[in-house]
C-alpha positions, 0 to 999 in steps of 0.5 A, a space after each residue: 897377124 891382122 885380124 882373125 880367120 873371119 877376114 878371109 871370108 869374101 862375105 865379110 865386110 872389112 874394116 878399112 886401113 887407116 889413112 886409106 879409106 873406110 867401109 860404110 855400114 854393111 846394112 846400106 845398099 852399096 850403090 847409094 854412096 862411095 865406100 872408099 876415100 882417097 885417090 883411086 890408082 890409075 894407069 895410062 893407056 900407052 897409045 893415048 895417055 888416057 888414064 883408067 883405074 887399076 881395078 875393073 870388073 869382069 862379067 864371066 859367069 857373074 853377069 850371066 843371069 835372067 831378067 828377074 829383079 831378084 837376079 839383077 838386083 845385086 848386079 845393079 849394086 855392083 855396077 853402081 858401086 863400081 862407078 861410085 867408087 871411081 871404077 870404070 872398066 867393065 869387061 865382057 864377051 859374047 862367050 859369057 852368055 847373057 852378060 853383055 845384055 845384062 850390062 847394057 840393060 843395067 847401064 841404061 837403067 842406071 844412066 851409067 854409060 858415060 862413066 863406063 869404059 866398056 870392053 868386049 870381044 869378038 869370038 867367031 870365025 869369018 869376016 861377016 860372022 865377026 861383023 854380025 857378032 860385033 854389031 850384036 854387041 853394040 845392040 846388047 850393050 846399048 852403045 854407039 861406041 865400044 871403048 875396047 874391042 878385043 879378039 877373044 882367045 885369038 880366034 881368027 885374029 887376022 880377019 878381025 884385026 882388019 875389020 877393027 882397024 877400019 872401025 877404029 878409024 871410023 870411031 866405032 871402037 876406040 881401042 883394039 886388043 887381043 886376049 887369051 886365058 892360058 900361058 900356052 898362048 903367051 908366045 903367040 901374044 908376044 908375036 902379035 904385040 910385036 906387030 904394033 897393031 894392038 892397043 891392049 893385050 889381056 891375059 891370065 896373070 896372078 900370084 899363082 900364074 906368074 909365067 907372063 912376068 918373063 914374057 908378055 909383060 916386059 914386052 908390052 911395057 917396052 912396046 907400049 901396050 896396055 895390059 889387062 889381067 884376067 883370072 887375078 884369083 886364078 879362078 878363085 883357087 887362091 881364095 880357096 887356098 887361104 880360107 881360114 888363114 890369116 894375113 901376114 902382119 906386114 900386109 899393113 905396109 901396103 894398105 892391105 886388109 883382106 886376101 882379095 886385096 893381097 892378090 889384086 895388089 900383087 897383080 896391079 903393082 907390076 909396072 906393066 899392068 894397066 887394069 885387073 878385072 876380077 868378076 863378081 856378082 856380090 856387092 860386098 866382094 866388089 867393095 873389097 876388090 875396090 879397096 885394092 885400087 887405093 893406097 900403097 902398092 907393094 914394091 919389088 922386094 915386097 912382091 917377092 916376099 908375097 910370092 914366097 909367103 903364098 908358096 909356103 902356105 
């Protein structure tokens, strides 16, 4: 087995895998310098070929904080650390409370906008309401262009698709997408992907939620739609499930040194996946997540072994 049960704590700074990268001393502020060495794994967005890192950052709950320095200091370190370690994708939504406002303020303060791939969503009904909400996202994120605008949980998708196609032609948004968080919506996601109107699809996918492997993922890969995985830890239930348990020794074979990396590497090793977006407000958790985006990934045989191992816990 690798290490001790202490490795399963997301508050523990882990030792890097030899040949992949190394952790900095835990006492140093995470935003000051890179944490991992080695090339970040990137995947192309099929419609353009633009490459983005396979590990990004979600903001649900994590970035819904107030204006105090104490509230925002760790988030500043998370955002700066993401960029310093060659990450770029930040995903948000009007549904996430103050998250867009916090991302926009910190990105402006840290001068990070050129380094970020900003993704957010429209989550309302009606053309005018959708336009107002998206305009507010531009204002809160302090940007003239949003890299990816997604229709959140497919709410009034037909109306918003028409608006977003116009905005994409105008250059206001670079890519458009659709999202959901539950497998019950996968069949509808499939039907919309087949229309070839969308550059991205975002959906729930983890080693505990495998339904997309038999439906949306192969279709997206075949048609050429980028895939973002939300809930890669199954709403943290996976991390709770392995608390106090040791990693299998064979996790070293794909440069994995923590349970968070184990679960993220499973997700991003699927050939259809473009990016996973674990949410965190903890700089140490972010550095752990980023290590999943370097080194080797599990092959198909190892992925099956991983599923069985977790099922047997």
